[in-house]
Kinemage of the C-alpha trace (Angstrom):
@kinemage 1
@onewidth
@group {chain A} dominant
@subgroup {mainchain}
@vectorlist {calphas} color= white
{ca unk a 1} P 0.000 0.000 0.000
{ca unk a 2} L 1.389 3.385 -0.995
{ca unk a 3} L 1.823 6.188 1.539
{ca unk a 4} L 1.287 8.940 -1.004
{ca unk a 5} L 0.847 9.344 -4.759
{ca unk a 6} L 1.124 12.174 -7.276
{ca unk a 7} L -1.739 12.517 -9.754
{ca unk a 8} L -1.610 15.046 -12.566
{ca unk a 9} L -4.252 16.490 -14.844
{ca unk a 10} L -3.806 16.052 -18.597
{ca unk a 11} L -6.948 17.793 -19.857
{ca unk a 12} L -10.230 19.232 -18.667
{ca unk a 13} L -12.269 18.887 -21.851
{ca unk a 14} L -12.013 17.737 -25.452
{ca unk a 15} L -10.604 21.035 -26.751
{ca unk a 16} L -8.092 21.624 -23.979
{ca unk a 17} L -4.465 22.506 -24.643
{ca unk a 18} L -1.948 19.695 -25.111
{ca unk a 19} L 1.265 21.459 -24.048
{ca unk a 20} L 0.468 21.577 -20.287
{ca unk a 21} L -0.138 17.823 -20.335
{ca unk a 22} L 3.296 17.273 -21.857
{ca unk a 23} L 4.856 19.482 -19.180
{ca unk a 24} L 3.054 17.535 -16.451
{ca unk a 25} L 4.321 14.275 -17.918
{ca unk a 26} L 7.895 15.521 -18.186
{ca unk a 27} L 8.258 17.642 -15.044
{ca unk a 28} L 5.480 16.528 -12.713
{ca unk a 29} L 7.145 13.382 -11.298
{ca unk a 30} L 3.742 11.730 -11.611
{ca unk a 31} L 2.467 8.325 -10.638
{ca unk a 32} L -0.725 8.910 -12.655
{ca unk a 33} L -1.775 11.257 -15.447
{ca unk a 34} L -5.537 11.587 -15.967
{ca unk a 35} L -7.294 12.945 -19.059
{ca unk a 36} L -10.905 14.170 -18.881
{ca unk a 37} L -12.328 15.010 -22.331
{ca unk a 38} L -16.089 14.433 -22.163
{ca unk a 39} L -18.695 17.139 -21.701
{ca unk a 40} L -22.375 16.225 -21.345
{ca unk a 41} L -23.017 16.386 -25.102
{ca unk a 42} L -19.803 14.662 -26.222
{ca unk a 43} L -21.203 11.165 -26.657
{ca unk a 44} L -24.306 12.404 -28.466
{ca unk a 45} L -22.228 14.552 -30.789
{ca unk a 46} L -19.979 11.547 -31.462
{ca unk a 47} L -23.025 9.422 -32.284
{ca unk a 48} L -24.287 12.068 -34.701
{ca unk a 49} L -20.903 12.264 -36.391
{ca unk a 50} L -20.641 8.487 -36.655
{ca unk a 51} L -23.971 8.426 -38.492
{ca unk a 52} L -22.716 10.997 -41.006
{ca unk a 53} L -19.123 9.819 -41.307
{ca unk a 54} L -18.447 6.068 -41.532
{ca unk a 55} L -14.711 6.752 -41.141
{ca unk a 56} L -15.090 8.440 -37.743
{ca unk a 57} L -13.468 6.051 -35.229
{ca unk a 58} L -15.704 7.138 -32.339
{ca unk a 59} L -13.014 8.224 -29.886
{ca unk a 60} L -11.458 11.571 -28.979
{ca unk a 61} L -10.261 13.274 -32.158
{ca unk a 62} L -7.195 14.513 -30.241
{ca unk a 63} L -6.311 11.117 -28.800
{ca unk a 64} L -3.229 10.744 -30.953
{ca unk a 65} L -2.007 14.309 -30.310
{ca unk a 66} L -2.261 13.865 -26.567
{ca unk a 67} L -0.744 10.405 -26.416
{ca unk a 68} L 2.208 11.282 -28.647
{ca unk a 69} L 2.885 14.330 -26.466
{ca unk a 70} L 3.033 12.422 -23.175
{ca unk a 71} L 3.923 8.797 -23.922
{ca unk a 72} L 7.712 9.241 -24.090
{ca unk a 73} L 7.856 10.785 -20.614
{ca unk a 74} L 5.254 8.591 -18.907
{ca unk a 75} L 6.828 5.408 -20.239
{ca unk a 76} L 10.282 6.518 -19.128
{ca unk a 77} L 9.049 7.171 -15.604
{ca unk a 78} L 6.447 4.410 -15.341
{ca unk a 79} L 3.532 6.840 -14.963
{ca unk a 80} L 0.140 5.277 -15.552
{ca unk a 81} L -2.488 6.971 -17.737
{ca unk a 82} L -6.228 7.022 -17.069
{ca unk a 83} L -8.362 8.649 -19.743
{ca unk a 84} L -11.999 8.814 -20.835
{ca unk a 85} L -10.968 9.551 -24.421
{ca unk a 86} L -12.692 6.355 -25.555
{ca unk a 87} L -16.005 8.198 -26.013
{ca unk a 88} L -18.269 5.717 -27.869
{ca unk a 89} L -15.440 3.335 -28.828
{ca unk a 90} L -13.045 2.617 -25.939
{ca unk a 91} L -11.834 -0.565 -27.641
{ca unk a 92} L -10.916 1.379 -30.770
{ca unk a 93} L -9.102 4.022 -28.735
{ca unk a 94} L -7.155 1.386 -26.807
{ca unk a 95} L -6.218 -0.414 -30.022
{ca unk a 96} L -4.958 2.864 -31.524
{ca unk a 97} L -2.827 3.540 -28.442
{ca unk a 98} L -1.340 0.058 -28.794
{ca unk a 99} L -0.491 0.822 -32.424
{ca unk a 100} L 1.291 4.000 -31.339
{ca unk a 101} L 3.217 2.130 -28.652
{ca unk a 102} L 4.405 -0.396 -31.223
{ca unk a 103} L 5.372 2.382 -33.646
{ca unk a 104} L 7.382 4.027 -30.846
{ca unk a 105} L 9.157 0.783 -29.992
{ca unk a 106} L 7.525 -0.024 -26.666
{ca unk a 107} L 6.428 -3.678 -26.617
{ca unk a 108} L 4.691 -5.385 -23.718
{ca unk a 109} L 2.636 -2.420 -22.496
{ca unk a 110} L -0.844 -3.468 -21.355
{ca unk a 111} L -3.740 -1.156 -22.291
{ca unk a 112} L -7.266 -1.665 -20.942
{ca unk a 113} L -10.572 -0.479 -22.394
{ca unk a 114} L -13.526 0.013 -20.042
{ca unk a 115} L -16.925 -0.421 -21.704
{ca unk a 116} L -20.468 -0.691 -20.413
{ca unk a 117} L -21.544 2.925 -20.111
{ca unk a 118} L -23.515 2.930 -23.386
{ca unk a 119} L -27.026 1.637 -22.678
{ca unk a 120} L -28.882 3.187 -25.618
{ca unk a 121} L -30.665 -0.038 -26.517
{ca unk a 122} L -31.992 -0.525 -22.965
{ca unk a 123} L -32.432 2.921 -21.483
{ca unk a 124} L -36.168 3.246 -22.144
{ca unk a 125} L -36.750 -0.036 -20.333
{ca unk a 126} L -34.507 0.865 -17.391
{ca unk a 127} L -35.723 4.423 -16.748
{ca unk a 128} L -39.072 5.977 -16.005
{ca unk a 129} L -38.843 9.746 -15.713
{ca unk a 130} L -36.867 12.596 -17.253
{ca unk a 131} L -35.335 14.528 -14.359
{ca unk a 132} L -35.568 17.945 -16.003
{ca unk a 133} L -39.321 17.932 -16.724
{ca unk a 134} L -40.825 14.810 -15.074
{ca unk a 135} L -42.027 13.541 -18.468
{ca unk a 136} L -41.837 9.811 -19.228
{ca unk a 137} L -38.513 8.789 -20.749
{ca unk a 138} L -40.456 6.884 -23.406
{ca unk a 139} L -41.469 10.268 -24.825
{ca unk a 140} L -37.914 10.418 -26.192
{ca unk a 141} L -38.226 7.189 -28.181
{ca unk a 142} L -38.459 8.893 -31.592
{ca unk a 143} L -35.537 11.261 -31.039
{ca unk a 144} L -33.117 9.239 -28.890
{ca unk a 145} L -29.671 8.721 -30.416
{ca unk a 146} L -27.561 7.781 -27.400
{ca unk a 147} L -27.714 7.077 -23.695
{ca unk a 148} L -24.783 6.600 -21.399
{ca unk a 149} L -24.662 5.868 -17.699
{ca unk a 150} L -21.991 7.516 -15.583
{ca unk a 151} L -19.702 4.740 -14.399
{ca unk a 152} L -17.610 5.112 -11.277
{ca unk a 153} L -14.030 4.266 -10.357
{ca unk a 154} L -14.377 0.526 -9.673
{ca unk a 155} L -13.898 -0.820 -13.233
{ca unk a 156} L -10.807 1.384 -13.613
{ca unk a 157} L -9.459 -0.057 -10.355
{ca unk a 158} L -10.084 -3.542 -11.715
{ca unk a 159} L -8.144 -2.667 -14.875
{ca unk a 160} L -5.236 -1.356 -12.798
{ca unk a 161} L -5.255 -4.562 -10.778
{ca unk a 162} L -5.161 -6.416 -14.076
{ca unk a 163} L -1.834 -4.788 -14.851
{ca unk a 164} L -2.906 -2.057 -17.257
{ca unk a 165} L -0.500 0.866 -17.520
{ca unk a 166} L -2.992 2.783 -19.673
{ca unk a 167} L -6.758 2.665 -19.073
{ca unk a 168} L -9.158 4.092 -21.686
{ca unk a 169} L -12.827 4.487 -20.753
{ca unk a 170} L -16.098 5.702 -22.172
{ca unk a 171} L -18.430 7.721 -19.959
{ca unk a 172} L -17.062 7.801 -16.419
{ca unk a 173} L -17.877 10.530 -13.905
{ca unk a 174} L -15.094 13.106 -14.040
{ca unk a 175} L -13.903 12.810 -10.399
{ca unk a 176} L -13.886 9.019 -10.630
{ca unk a 177} L -10.966 9.138 -13.067
{ca unk a 178} L -8.853 10.592 -10.261
{ca unk a 179} L -10.386 8.519 -7.460
{ca unk a 180} L -9.487 5.223 -9.128
{ca unk a 181} L -5.711 5.423 -8.526
{ca unk a 182} L -6.334 6.341 -4.885
{ca unk a 183} L -8.549 3.282 -4.387
{ca unk a 184} L -5.976 1.092 -6.108
{ca unk a 185} L -2.894 2.438 -4.340
{ca unk a 186} L -4.374 2.903 -0.860
{ca unk a 187} L -6.607 -0.167 -0.793
{ca unk a 188} L -9.806 1.803 -0.297
{ca unk a 189} L -12.973 -0.253 -0.850
{ca unk a 190} L -16.423 0.758 -2.057
{ca unk a 191} L -17.561 0.795 1.587
{ca unk a 192} L -14.890 3.271 2.736
{ca unk a 193} L -17.236 6.127 1.951
{ca unk a 194} L -15.482 8.726 4.094
{ca unk a 195} L -12.211 8.168 2.224
{ca unk a 196} L -14.016 7.849 -1.104
{ca unk a 197} L -15.647 11.191 -0.346
{ca unk a 198} L -12.228 12.719 0.168
{ca unk a 199} L -10.932 11.107 -3.013
{ca unk a 200} L -13.861 12.212 -5.113
{ca unk a 201} L -13.578 15.695 -3.646
{ca unk a 202} L -9.950 15.751 -4.763
{ca unk a 203} L -11.051 14.500 -8.177
{ca unk a 204} L -13.506 17.381 -8.381
{ca unk a 205} L -10.685 19.836 -7.679
{ca unk a 206} L -8.616 18.256 -10.454
{ca unk a 207} L -11.185 17.501 -13.146
{ca unk a 208} L -11.309 21.024 -14.609
{ca unk a 209} L -7.561 21.243 -15.100
{ca unk a 210} L -6.293 24.813 -15.137
{ca unk a 211} L -9.418 26.143 -13.443
{ca unk a 212} L -7.772 25.345 -10.086
{ca unk a 213} L -4.468 26.922 -11.163
{ca unk a 214} L -5.938 30.256 -12.245
{ca unk a 215} L -7.716 29.467 -15.497
{ca unk a 216} L -11.250 30.912 -15.660
{ca unk a 217} L -10.420 32.467 -12.284
{ca unk a 218} L -8.292 35.253 -13.742
{ca unk a 219} L -9.955 38.682 -13.934
{ca unk a 220} L -7.445 41.461 -14.758
{ca unk a 221} L -7.260 44.156 -12.122
{ca unk a 222} L -9.291 42.110 -9.637
{ca unk a 223} L -7.840 38.609 -9.601
{ca unk a 224} L -4.478 38.652 -11.331
{ca unk a 225} L -2.198 35.642 -11.693
{ca unk a 226} L 1.274 35.389 -13.248
{ca unk a 227} L 1.717 34.398 -16.905
{ca unk a 228} L -1.878 33.508 -17.755
{ca unk a 229} L -0.726 32.478 -21.237
{ca unk a 230} L 1.190 29.619 -19.631
{ca unk a 231} L -1.207 28.018 -17.118
{ca unk a 232} L 0.160 24.827 -15.624
{ca unk a 233} L -2.187 21.899 -15.078
{ca unk a 234} L -2.664 20.832 -11.439
{ca unk a 235} L -0.975 18.054 -9.534
{ca unk a 236} L -2.484 16.383 -6.456
{ca unk a 237} L -0.130 15.029 -3.804
{ca unk a 238} L -2.510 12.607 -2.074
{ca unk a 239} L -1.981 10.889 1.285
{ca unk a 240} L -3.553 7.584 2.273
{ca unk a 241} L -5.848 9.331 4.770
{ca unk a 242} L -7.467 11.412 2.001
{ca unk a 243} L -5.616 14.651 2.680
{ca unk a 244} L -4.053 16.390 -0.300
{ca unk a 245} L -1.807 19.217 -1.428
{ca unk a 246} L -2.885 20.793 -4.703
{ca unk a 247} L 0.055 22.238 -6.626
{ca unk a 248} L 1.119 22.641 -10.253
{ca unk a 249} L 3.926 21.971 -12.661
{ca unk a 250} L 7.096 23.858 -11.723
{ca unk a 251} L 7.973 26.770 -13.986
{ca unk a 252} L 4.470 27.319 -15.350
{ca unk a 253} L 2.146 30.296 -15.079
{ca unk a 254} L -1.004 30.697 -13.052
{ca unk a 255} L -1.251 30.156 -9.315
{ca unk a 256} L -2.594 27.746 -6.713
{ca unk a 257} L -4.083 29.792 -3.887
{ca unk a 258} L -6.873 29.543 -1.354
{ca unk a 259} L -9.005 31.585 -3.748
{ca unk a 260} L -8.431 29.431 -6.837
{ca unk a 261} L -9.069 26.234 -4.887
{ca unk a 262} L -12.222 27.563 -3.217
{ca unk a 263} L -13.705 28.649 -6.530
{ca unk a 264} L -13.118 25.241 -8.086
{ca unk a 265} L -14.358 23.419 -4.969
{ca unk a 266} L -17.778 25.038 -5.329
{ca unk a 267} L -17.867 24.964 -9.143
{ca unk a 268} L -20.982 23.117 -10.397
{ca unk a 269} L -21.773 21.867 -6.887
{ca unk a 270} L -25.455 22.430 -6.142
{ca unk a 271} L -25.314 21.159 -2.562
{ca unk a 272} L -21.836 21.171 -0.958
{ca unk a 273} L -23.027 18.705 1.687
{ca unk a 274} L -24.407 16.237 -0.852
{ca unk a 275} L -22.435 16.174 -4.101
{ca unk a 276} L -23.639 12.972 -5.748
{ca unk a 277} L -21.187 10.850 -7.729
{ca unk a 278} L -21.384 7.193 -8.794
{ca unk a 279} L -18.937 6.198 -6.067
{ca unk a 280} L -20.061 8.236 -3.059
{ca unk a 281} L -21.959 11.318 -1.921
{ca unk a 282} L -19.268 13.923 -1.239
{ca unk a 283} L -19.493 16.339 1.683
{ca unk a 284} L -17.381 19.488 1.232
{ca unk a 285} L -18.732 21.308 4.281
{ca unk a 286} L -16.022 20.095 6.662
{ca unk a 287} L -13.131 20.907 4.332
{ca unk a 288} L -10.212 22.909 5.680
{ca unk a 289} L -7.830 24.768 3.382
{ca unk a 290} L -4.340 26.008 4.229
{ca unk a 291} L -1.784 27.816 2.075
{ca unk a 292} L 1.184 25.503 2.571
{ca unk a 293} L 3.666 27.407 0.421
{ca unk a 294} L 3.876 29.065 -2.971
{ca unk a 295} L 1.418 27.326 -5.299
{ca unk a 296} L 0.643 24.734 -2.631
{ca unk a 297} L -2.746 24.437 -0.918
{ca unk a 298} L -3.397 21.672 1.597
{ca unk a 299} L -6.979 20.397 1.777
{ca unk a 300} L -8.187 18.237 4.671
{ca unk a 301} L -11.570 17.318 6.098
{ca unk a 302} L -13.214 16.179 2.873
{ca unk a 303} L -15.560 13.312 3.610
{ca unk a 304} L -18.480 11.371 2.178
{ca unk a 305} L -21.668 9.398 2.677
{ca unk a 306} L -22.843 6.071 1.226
{ca unk a 307} L -23.482 6.053 -2.511
{ca unk a 308} L -26.952 6.113 -4.040
{ca unk a 309} L -28.665 2.983 -5.430
{ca unk a 310} L -28.955 4.585 -8.874
{ca unk a 311} L -26.645 5.950 -11.554
{ca unk a 312} L -27.279 9.025 -13.615
{ca unk a 313} L -27.835 8.441 -17.308
{ca unk a 314} L -27.395 11.160 -19.940
{ca unk a 315} L -29.642 10.822 -23.007
{ca unk a 316} L -28.875 12.638 -26.245
{ca unk a 317} L -31.762 13.374 -28.589
{ca unk a 318} L -32.138 15.042 -31.946
{ca unk a 319} L -34.002 18.322 -31.584
{ca unk a 320} L -33.942 19.876 -35.018
{ca unk a 321} L -31.484 22.360 -36.459
{ca unk a 322} L -30.086 25.840 -35.908
{ca unk a 323} L -29.350 28.233 -38.749
{ca unk a 324} L -26.911 30.975 -37.752
{ca unk a 325} L -24.923 33.821 -39.299
{ca unk a 326} L -23.566 37.293 -38.500
{ca unk a 327} L -22.916 40.682 -40.099
{ca unk a 328} L -21.369 43.885 -38.765
{ca unk a 329} L -21.622 47.658 -38.320
{ca unk a 330} L -19.025 50.104 -37.030
{ca unk a 331} L -18.640 53.790 -36.307
{ca unk a 332} L -21.203 56.461 -35.373
{ca unk a 333} L -24.748 55.214 -35.856
{ca unk a 334} L -23.831 51.529 -35.673
{ca unk a 335} L -26.663 50.808 -33.250
{ca unk a 336} L -29.425 52.473 -35.265
{ca unk a 337} L -28.301 50.637 -38.400
{ca unk a 338} L -28.286 47.340 -36.502
{ca unk a 339} L -31.791 48.036 -35.207
{ca unk a 340} L -33.104 48.723 -38.734
{ca unk a 341} L -31.336 45.603 -40.003
{ca unk a 342} L -33.147 43.566 -37.346
{ca unk a 343} L -36.502 44.909 -38.517
{ca unk a 344} L -35.626 44.158 -42.153
{ca unk a 345} L -34.746 40.550 -41.358
{ca unk a 346} L -37.841 40.012 -39.235
{ca unk a 347} L -40.001 41.118 -42.182
{ca unk a 348} L -38.038 39.086 -44.721
{ca unk a 349} L -38.378 35.948 -42.616
{ca unk a 350} L -42.141 36.465 -42.907
{ca unk a 351} L -41.874 36.875 -46.668
{ca unk a 352} L -39.978 33.590 -47.123
{ca unk a 353} L -42.219 31.795 -44.625
{ca unk a 354} L -39.509 30.778 -42.159
{ca unk a 355} L -40.945 28.094 -39.886
{ca unk a 356} L -39.000 28.362 -36.634
{ca unk a 357} L -39.629 27.427 -33.020
{ca unk a 358} L -37.425 30.343 -31.944
{ca unk a 359} L -35.694 33.266 -33.669
{ca unk a 360} L -33.029 35.393 -32.041
{ca unk a 361} L -31.416 38.529 -33.401
{ca unk a 362} L -28.812 39.746 -30.932
{ca unk a 363} L -26.359 42.615 -30.990
{ca unk a 364} L -22.936 41.329 -29.909
{ca unk a 365} L -21.374 44.084 -27.870
{ca unk a 366} L -24.687 45.259 -26.424
{ca unk a 367} L -27.262 42.619 -25.463
{ca unk a 368} L -26.240 39.178 -26.752
{ca unk a 369} L -25.313 37.827 -23.294
{ca unk a 370} L -27.776 39.482 -20.909
{ca unk a 371} L -30.639 39.837 -23.401
{ca unk a 372} L -33.718 41.452 -21.895
{ca unk a 373} L -31.773 42.115 -18.684
{ca unk a 374} L -29.451 44.539 -20.504
{ca unk a 375} L -29.801 47.987 -18.881
{ca unk a 376} L -31.836 50.427 -20.961
{ca unk a 377} L -29.118 53.053 -20.533
{ca unk a 378} L -26.244 50.790 -21.582
{ca unk a 379} L -23.655 52.850 -23.478
{ca unk a 380} L -23.892 52.666 -27.253
{ca unk a 381} L -21.018 50.586 -28.668
{ca unk a 382} L -18.734 51.831 -31.420
{ca unk a 383} L -19.147 48.574 -33.355
{ca unk a 384} L -21.769 45.822 -33.353
{ca unk a 385} L -21.990 42.290 -34.708
{ca unk a 386} L -25.562 41.264 -35.506
{ca unk a 387} L -26.024 37.577 -34.732
{ca unk a 388} L -29.049 35.918 -36.305
{ca unk a 389} L -30.162 32.429 -35.303
{ca unk a 390} L -33.292 30.322 -35.694
{ca unk a 391} L -34.172 26.892 -34.327
{ca unk a 392} L -36.143 24.804 -36.805
{ca unk a 393} L -37.347 21.260 -37.302
{ca unk a 394} L -35.687 20.806 -40.710
{ca unk a 395} L -32.337 21.635 -42.250
{ca unk a 396} L -34.044 23.369 -45.201
{ca unk a 397} L -35.792 25.851 -42.919
{ca unk a 398} L -32.592 26.535 -40.990
{ca unk a 399} L -30.780 27.287 -44.253
{ca unk a 400} L -33.117 30.230 -44.839
{ca unk a 401} L -31.304 32.191 -42.133
{ca unk a 402} L -28.024 32.287 -44.025
{ca unk a 403} L -29.738 33.018 -47.338
{ca unk a 404} L -31.476 36.094 -45.952
{ca unk a 405} L -28.327 37.287 -44.185
{ca unk a 406} L -26.494 36.968 -47.506
{ca unk a 407} L -29.071 39.329 -48.969
{ca unk a 408} L -28.032 42.033 -46.511
{ca unk a 409} L -24.776 42.457 -48.460
{ca unk a 410} L -26.397 44.428 -51.305
{ca unk a 411} L -30.075 44.478 -50.334
{ca unk a 412} L -29.458 45.813 -46.844
{ca unk a 413} L -28.535 49.204 -45.488
{ca unk a 414} L -25.481 51.429 -45.551
{ca unk a 415} L -22.180 50.192 -44.115
{ca unk a 416} L -23.203 46.542 -43.750
{ca unk a 417} L -20.099 44.398 -43.244
{ca unk a 418} L -20.657 40.864 -44.488
{ca unk a 419} L -18.330 37.888 -44.202
{ca unk a 420} L -17.949 35.340 -46.966
{ca unk a 421} L -20.198 32.348 -46.099
{ca unk a 422} L -17.565 29.642 -46.540
{ca unk a 423} L -18.565 27.755 -43.402
{ca unk a 424} L -21.599 25.580 -42.733
{ca unk a 425} L -24.248 27.841 -41.249
{ca unk a 426} L -26.615 25.033 -40.286
{ca unk a 427} L -25.963 22.599 -37.462
{ca unk a 428} L -27.960 19.765 -35.949
{ca unk a 429} L -29.177 20.355 -32.402
{ca unk a 430} L -28.559 17.685 -29.793
{ca unk a 431} L -30.667 17.966 -26.661
{ca unk a 432} L -29.377 16.310 -23.489
{ca unk a 433} L -31.796 14.909 -20.916
{ca unk a 434} L -31.158 13.012 -17.686
{ca unk a 435} L -32.674 10.099 -15.807
{ca unk a 436} L -31.685 7.502 -13.212
{ca unk a 437} L -31.028 3.790 -13.734
{ca unk a 438} L -30.648 1.047 -11.130
{ca unk a 439} L -26.967 0.570 -10.379
{ca unk a 440} L -27.177 -3.200 -10.801
{ca unk a 441} L -28.547 -2.826 -14.354
{ca unk a 442} L -25.269 -1.357 -15.660
{ca unk a 443} L -22.501 -3.876 -16.337
{ca unk a 444} L -18.967 -2.551 -16.940
{ca unk a 445} L -16.661 -4.745 -19.001
{ca unk a 446} L -12.889 -4.624 -19.475
{ca unk a 447} L -10.941 -5.603 -22.571
{ca unk a 448} L -7.142 -5.893 -22.471
{ca unk a 449} L -4.742 -5.132 -25.300
{ca unk a 450} L -0.940 -5.379 -25.378
{ca unk a 451} L 1.651 -3.668 -27.504
């Protein structure tokens, strides 16, 4: 049983930067490097893409970039990798990693794929009610494209016990990726809920990467941190009793302070006393934080309560299309021209018979974020981007938005700035709904590969 371990973050979402992960692998002296790349809509978006593109492999499109950046250092040190980059094809992701290992001349490395989170074919039988609106889940039968349960840490622990140096999963709750090495190294069981609470709390601090080292925290003039262009990803120095020091890669920008850690601790936590995860219900209310040195914050007192009998399931559904485009005004009178342009488009949408569930025409720089809550006396901007969007049931209706915005180039008003429409201005909408499934109805499975 280990006395302490060092766990580093490799990513906080699909589009995260790769360079900080490489620095963590090379300089972090890590036992584990964990990659989190799945937002709520990731699996649904992957399912949509797989329907359109038969060549899409179904795993993280940056899998190769990330692995090539970190594999030389982690293999040299013996660092283990845990990653949910498998998306809807963990086996395919694991097989690709094995191919890379062979190409790099590293035979005998065991890679595990954790499956079982995808329950699309059974979800309507296993669930009753949509959490967001209390409607029956069967009401989604005609639009459902994917459903994935949030697995916990236990199948990852099993893969580590099976000798895997790299573990690739599908949908696993974000903190569980970081909890798994603690359970494995410290011998924590599923019944050690106080320690699991501490471990999942640590995972929550780590899952958003640079957010705990100053990313998204930084607000110039109010909350400044050094070198925000060079944020380091966090490292957790975890003790067997569940205490931790959060720090970051030496020589990187950002900061680890009481303020950055507190903000991340409460981020997306509705009830700090009852933060529900697949492994445990985390209680943050007894946590104690201490600045233990430059870029070092010690966290103690995290605890937990027994886990729930159900797992959350995220269901992706097709919900039509959005047509979207923009054009621009600048200089004196930009606002009045934008206002007339809005009226023109509203009338032209009537002329072409646009059938839309919702139409929005916002002025970026004035009211696009706060909408109706924008103060009436807000200062007039020097330049404005007019964003036009409509939600429709068909792609053909959504395409009308771009066609009418194109018309503003020569059939609009003075000083209209129009961009060339080289990009796709219609996108499919994926709605995400939630429900609960009995824990015993979800069956994780592990497949092993070897380079």
